[in-house]
C-alpha positions, -999 to 999 in steps of 0.1 A, spaced: 229 440 669 196 432 638 164 452 652 136 426 647 111 443 621 74 434 615 64 420 588 35 435 573 13 419 550 -7 438 529 -32 414 512 -56 411 539 -77 382 521 -46 363 522 -42 369 562 -83 359 565 -76 328 543 -38 322 569 -59 331 605 -89 307 592 -63 278 584 -42 283 614 -59 292 638 -47 323 641 -55 361 645 -51 385 622 -44 425 636 -49 450 608 -28 486 617 -46 517 597 -28 551 590 -33 578 571 0 582 554 17 616 560 5 620 595 28 625 627 10 602 652 12 581 626 48 588 616 55 587 661 40 553 659 64 531 641 96 554 648 88 539 686 57 516 685 70 488 655 102 489 662 102 477 696 118 446 693 80 427 718 55 444 693 75 425 664 81 398 677 44 396 695 27 410 657 47 382 637 36 355 656 -4 367 645 -16 381 611 -3 417 610 -17 435 582 -9 471 570 -40 491 560 -37 521 538 -66 541 552 -74 568 526 -81 536 505 -107 510 532 -119 538 553 -152 515 549 -126 489 568 -119 512 588 -154 515 605 -164 485 601 -129 476 624 -123 504 645 -153 521 641 -158 555 636 -137 583 619 -98 586 623 -67 589 612 -46 558 632 -60 529 648 -56 491 652 -79 461 654 -71 419 664 -100 401 641 -108 366 636 -106 348 602 -146 358 601 -129 399 600 -152 401 636 -131 428 654 -117 409 689 -103 440 708 -98 472 691 -72 502 704 -81 536 686 -55 559 679 -19 560 689 1 533 709 29 536 721 42 504 731 32 493 762 1 501 754 2 482 720 8 457 741 -17 457 765 -42 449 729 -22 424 723 -21 406 755 -61 412 761 -68 399 724 -49 368 729 -62 362 764 -94 370 755 -106 351 724 -108 315 741 -136 333 759 -151 353 733 -156 321 712 -174 301 739 -199 327 743 -199 340 708 -214 299 705 -240 305 739 -255 333 722 -284 319 708 -312 339 734 -306 369 753 -290 354 784 -263 341 756 -266 373 741 -255 400 773 -228 375 781 -212 380 740 -214 420 746 -201 414 783 -173 392 767 -165 420 733 -166 449 763 -141 428 785 -116 431 750 -126 466 743 -142 461 711 -171 483 726 -191 483 687 -196 450 694 -205 449 728 -237 469 725 -247 450 693 -247 425 711 
């Protein structure tokens, strides 16, 4: 039996360019090397066949948190050693998951982002007045992107 592996990218700019071209979402996964929960997620979550299949259908980018803490703060928020953000081609967070996630929770993150992205795009287009901004905030809240929701 062949184990499907996640085809992690390391080039964020290349992933964002491809996202613009293809319309796919980018999955930024942040880790600090050597942390036990990071290792556990690699050994349990990313070896799951469905997780790997779904990630490979998107644009998965592995990010060394030590080198890109500012990007972590922008995409996930705050400080931490582990987190995942599904973002669009403009690097705007669609859905966020701070910390560890097993396969089921990780798949829920991907489901939430993929199902809710069309609603989010429509809300962004209508966010030209106060009611539109509230609707955009509600769309971000439904996608579990609390920092973006609060900003609206």
